PABADO-627766 format. One record per residue (C-alpha): x, y, z. Coordinates in steps of 0.001 Angstrom, whole numbers, always signed. Layout:
<atoms>
ATOM | x | y | z
ATOM | X | Y | Z
...
</atoms>
This chain:
<atoms>
ATOM | x | y | z
ATOM | -15828 | -34356 | -38799
ATOM | -14438 | -30909 | -39415
ATOM | -17295 | -29208 | -37638
ATOM | -16694 | -31133 | -34418
ATOM | -12949 | -30365 | -34544
ATOM | -13711 | -26700 | -35009
ATOM | -16219 | -26772 | -32173
ATOM | -13766 | -28393 | -29773
ATOM | -11065 | -25875 | -30679
ATOM | -13421 | -22979 | -29979
ATOM | -14497 | -24349 | -26618
ATOM | -10883 | -25112 | -25697
ATOM | -9821 | -21575 | -26609
ATOM | -12694 | -20099 | -24637
ATOM | -11949 | -22306 | -21651
ATOM | -8237 | -21484 | -21806
ATOM | -8851 | -17763 | -22046
ATOM | -11294 | -17641 | -19156
ATOM | -9147 | -19964 | -17060
ATOM | -6044 | -17911 | -17783
ATOM | -7652 | -14651 | -16760
ATOM | -9118 | -16110 | -13601
ATOM | -5856 | -17918 | -12857
ATOM | -3800 | -14729 | -13167
ATOM | -6079 | -12852 | -10781
ATOM | -5989 | -15700 | -8295
ATOM | -2208 | -15926 | -8596
ATOM | -1845 | -12175 | -8078
ATOM | -4135 | -12386 | -5084
ATOM | -2067 | -15194 | -3610
ATOM | +1186 | -13390 | -4453
ATOM | -64 | -10214 | -2774
ATOM | -1154 | -12194 | +282
ATOM | +2215 | -13939 | +481
ATOM | +4103 | -10647 | -11
ATOM | +1952 | -8905 | +2621
ATOM | +2623 | -11654 | +5179
ATOM | +6365 | -11466 | +4563
ATOM | +6142 | -7663 | +4611
ATOM | +4455 | -7575 | +8002
ATOM | +6843 | -10098 | +9578
ATOM | +10022 | -8500 | +8195
ATOM | +9314 | -4940 | +9256
ATOM | +5912 | -3839 | +8039
ATOM | +4709 | -4005 | +11616
ATOM | +7065 | -1074 | +12324
ATOM | +5226 | +1095 | +9782
ATOM | +1885 | -150 | +11039
ATOM | +2806 | +536 | +14681
ATOM | +4139 | +4009 | +13836
ATOM | +914 | +4987 | +12099
ATOM | -1186 | +3513 | +14932
ATOM | +748 | +5324 | +17685
ATOM | +644 | +8564 | +15720
ATOM | -3110 | +8139 | +15195
ATOM | -3660 | +7524 | +18906
ATOM | -1598 | +10584 | +19856
ATOM | -3483 | +12803 | +17410
ATOM | -6824 | +11423 | +18599
ATOM | -6170 | +12506 | +22195
ATOM | -7289 | +16026 | +21300
ATOM | -10673 | +16740 | +19786
ATOM | -9109 | +18953 | +17125
ATOM | -6723 | +16163 | +16101
ATOM | -9354 | +13429 | +15676
ATOM | -9647 | +13876 | +11869
ATOM | -5863 | +13572 | +11602
ATOM | -5939 | +10493 | +13837
ATOM | -8617 | +8867 | +11690
ATOM | -6487 | +9452 | +8598
ATOM | -3505 | +7892 | +10398
ATOM | -5576 | +4797 | +11193
ATOM | -6520 | +4471 | +7505
ATOM | -2864 | +4593 | +6545
ATOM | -1989 | +2117 | +9300
ATOM | -4339 | -345 | +7634
ATOM | -2556 | +253 | +4329
ATOM | +870 | -7 | +5979
ATOM | -26 | -3449 | +7341
ATOM | -654 | -4833 | +3836
ATOM | +660 | -2516 | +1080
ATOM | +1000 | -4976 | -1801
ATOM | -1873 | -4741 | -4253
ATOM | -2571 | -1104 | -3340
ATOM | -1600 | +2170 | -4968
ATOM | -1653 | +5705 | -3609
ATOM | -2878 | +8688 | -5587
ATOM | -1585 | +12008 | -4325
ATOM | -3482 | +15259 | -4845
ATOM | -2724 | +18837 | -3933
ATOM | -5765 | +20879 | -3070
ATOM | -5641 | +24068 | -1016
ATOM | -7126 | +22681 | +2197
ATOM | -5026 | +19535 | +2175
ATOM | -1877 | +21594 | +1517
ATOM | -2388 | +23546 | +4748
ATOM | -3011 | +20380 | +6763
ATOM | +5 | +18691 | +5130
ATOM | +2248 | +21589 | +6185
ATOM | +1024 | +21299 | +9787
ATOM | +1437 | +17514 | +9568
ATOM | +5072 | +17868 | +8449
ATOM | +5826 | +20044 | +11455
ATOM | +4066 | +17803 | +13988
ATOM | +5156 | +14320 | +12967
ATOM | +5417 | +13913 | +9222
ATOM | +9143 | +14505 | +8915
ATOM | +9941 | +11908 | +11589
ATOM | +7635 | +9352 | +9950
ATOM | +9120 | +10065 | +6501
ATOM | +12676 | +9733 | +7829
ATOM | +11795 | +6412 | +9483
ATOM | +10253 | +5046 | +6284
ATOM | +13143 | +6277 | +4125
ATOM | +15682 | +4662 | +6461
ATOM | +13780 | +1363 | +6367
ATOM | +13614 | +1644 | +2571
ATOM | +17377 | +2075 | +2320
ATOM | +17988 | -866 | +4663
ATOM | +15695 | -3157 | +2667
ATOM | +17202 | -2084 | -672
ATOM | +20648 | -3261 | +444
ATOM | +19684 | -6777 | -635
ATOM | +18162 | -7815 | -3942
ATOM | +15424 | -9772 | -2186
ATOM | +14486 | -6737 | -95
ATOM | +14087 | -4296 | -2999
ATOM | +10280 | -4740 | -3367
ATOM | +9918 | -4117 | +363
ATOM | +12241 | -1113 | +194
ATOM | +10170 | +376 | -2614
ATOM | +7052 | +9 | -471
ATOM | +8826 | +1875 | +2341
ATOM | +9750 | +4677 | -79
ATOM | +6092 | +4854 | -1131
ATOM | +5175 | +5149 | +2549
ATOM | +7827 | +7862 | +3043
ATOM | +6127 | +9982 | +396
ATOM | +2791 | +9231 | +2029
ATOM | +4219 | +10271 | +5412
ATOM | +5096 | +13673 | +3955
ATOM | +1797 | +14266 | +2133
ATOM | -899 | +12092 | +3708
ATOM | -3856 | +14446 | +3423
ATOM | -5655 | +14556 | +129
ATOM | -4168 | +11149 | -752
ATOM | -6360 | +8221 | -1707
ATOM | -5574 | +4511 | -1569
ATOM | -6734 | +2305 | -4428
ATOM | -6771 | -1477 | -4607
ATOM | -5193 | -2668 | -7838
</atoms>
């Protein structure tokens, strides 16, 4: 009698633990999807469009194609930023490209993202979206040498 009770408790604990872990990941996945949809509808398309247009303009010249490709990568991230983190690095080569980037478009992109961040942070509901815009503002200043990670 006691052995069967102990056995059922162990299987219940194991089932609960595995279900809880899987459930949390699924919930986070659904939450990120929901947040990304709301993000895109409520203004994320502005960030996405800015990165796309900037990428197209840089890609017009052969010399600017690597910069354009990087802009397209960040446009993909700007379309759905929830569930992603950015790691910034400062190597010598990327520092030079980042300085040129700031002169030829980075400051305008950063100002746009910062303004959108301030606008979204005016409401409590918009704070998570505003924080994403501030993250994008930093990315707009230092995009080269940065890596995007899915969390």
